[in-house]
N, C-alpha and C positions, 0 to 999 in steps of 0.2 A: 306444743306439738301440733302440727297441722293435721286437719282431718278433711275427708271428702265424703259428701253425700251425693249419690247419683240417683236420678230418676230415669228408668229405662223403658225401652219399647222392644218389640220383637226384633227390630233391626239394629239394636244397640242402645247406647246411652243417649238419651235425649237432652239431659241437662245435668251438668256437674255443678255442685256448690262446694267451694273449698275455702277453708279459713287458714290463716297463718298465725305465727306467734305475735305479730303486731296487732292482731284483731281485725284486719281487713277481711272482707267477705267477697268472694268472686263468684259470679254466675257465668257459666260458659255453655254455649249450645253444643249440640252433638258434633257438628262439623269443626268446632273449635275456632271458628272465624269471628264469632260475635261474643264478646266478653264484657260484662259490666262489673266493675269493682266498687264496692261500697266501703268507704274508708271508716276507720275506727274513730268516729266523731259523734258528738251529741247533736241533736236537731231533729227536724221533721223531714222525711222524704216526701217531696211534693210530686203529684202527678196531675195531669190535666183535669181529672175529675174533681179535685178539691182545691182548685185555684179560682176563686170567684172573679167574675168579670161581668160588666153590664154596659149597655148603651141605651140612652133615652133621648127623646125629643119632646118638644112642646107642641100641643095641638092648636093653641090659639095665641094670638098676639097679646102681650102684656103691657098695658099702659101703666106707667109708674110716676110717682111724685119725683120731681126733680131733686137731684143731689141727695137722694135717700137710698140707702142700701136695701135692696128688695130681693127676697128669695125667688128664684126662677122656677116656675111650675112645670117641671119636666114630667108630664103625665102619661107619656106613651113609651113603652119599651120596644127597642129593636131586638134586644135579647137580654137575658139575665140568667147566667149559668147556675147560680146557687140560690136564686130567689132572695137576694139581699137588697134589692132596690125597691123602695116603697113609692108607688105613684100617687099616694095620697099626701104623704109628708115630703116627698121629693128628696128623700134621704137614701144614701147608700151605707148600710151597716153590715160589713162583711163578717162572716162567721169563722174566718180563719185569720189568725194573727200574722201580720207581715207588712211588707212595704208595697205600696200601691202606686202605680202610675195613673195620674188623673189628667184628663183632657176636657176642655170645655171651649165652645165657640158660640158667640152670641152675635146675631144679626140685628142691626137697627132698622126699625121701620121709619125711614127718613123720607121727607118730602121737601119740595122746593120752598114752601112757605114757612115751614117750621123745622129747619135743619138741626139735627143733633150736633152738638159742638164738642163734647168730650164724653168718653165712656170708660167705665171700669168693669172688670169682673173679678171675682174673688172666690177661691175655694174656702169654705168655712168648715172648720173641724170642731165638733162638739159645741156649735153655736158661736164660735169666735173666728175672725178672719185668720186664715193660715197663710195663704200667698195671694197676692193681687197683681193685676196688670192694668196698665193705663194706656189709652190710645187717644191722641188728638187727631181730629178728622181734617182732611183737606177737601176743599171744594173746587169744582170746575164750573166754568160758565160765567157770563158777564152780567146776568140779571137774575132776579129771584126766581123767574120761571124756568131757568135752565140750570139752577144749582143742583149738583149731585154730590155724592160723597164717595170717598174711597177708604176702605179699611174697616175692619171689625175686630174687637178684642178676642184674642185667642189665649187660653190658659193651658199651661203644661207644667206639672209639678209632681214630685214624689212626696208621699206622706206615709207615716207609720200608723197603722190601725190595729188595735189590740184583739180584734176578732170577737168581741162581745159587746162592749158599750160604746166604742168609738164610732162616729159616723161623720160623713161629709155631705155638704150641700153646695150648690153654686148660687152666688148672689151677684147682682148687677147694680150699677149706679150710673145715671145719665144726667146730662144737662142739655137743654135745648131752648131755642127761642119760642117754642110752643109746646105741644104735648110730647113728652118723652115716652118712647115705647120700645120694647124688645119685640122683634118680629120672629114668628115661629118658623119661617122658612129657613132651612139649613142649620138652625141652631141645634147644638147637641151637648150632652154631658156624658162622659164615659170614665170608667176606671177598670183597671185589671191588676191582678197580683203579679208582682215582679219576682219576689222571693219571700220565703218564710222568715219569721222573726229569728 
């Protein structure tokens, strides 16, 4: 049997809540033009206030050992809606279980004398590589003094995080004819919740 609960004002009913025999629940405004129907399903209703998201950058260039996976020190937050990104450990540990879109971009500190030759970045989940991307660099110029490079590795991936113990970090790996380094200019690490578990 369907039932209706109304919340009224002096000018009439401001909100109707009605259920039907299927278990659906409908919320309707006074004018009747705006209706939200909540289906009879299990799960968590998500609103913007409980969907974690962050964006972070690195404040300093990071010199790295060649051909070695190294965690990138994203120590500066652009924003962190649920205080889930740690600028000391460079980890994102969201407090809501669900599927997260992860984005990362790394810029190489390249110079003509010691050009970076290959680069990788990888999202690590709980200390192990989750998804990785590789980029081989192309060079322009006819001499070592005019060598430049084009391209930087960009990562985009979906990952499930359990909302309590799961965490992600961004790692990088470079080879170079000289000192390999990740440059802080324009580099970023981001994640946001796409949907609940």
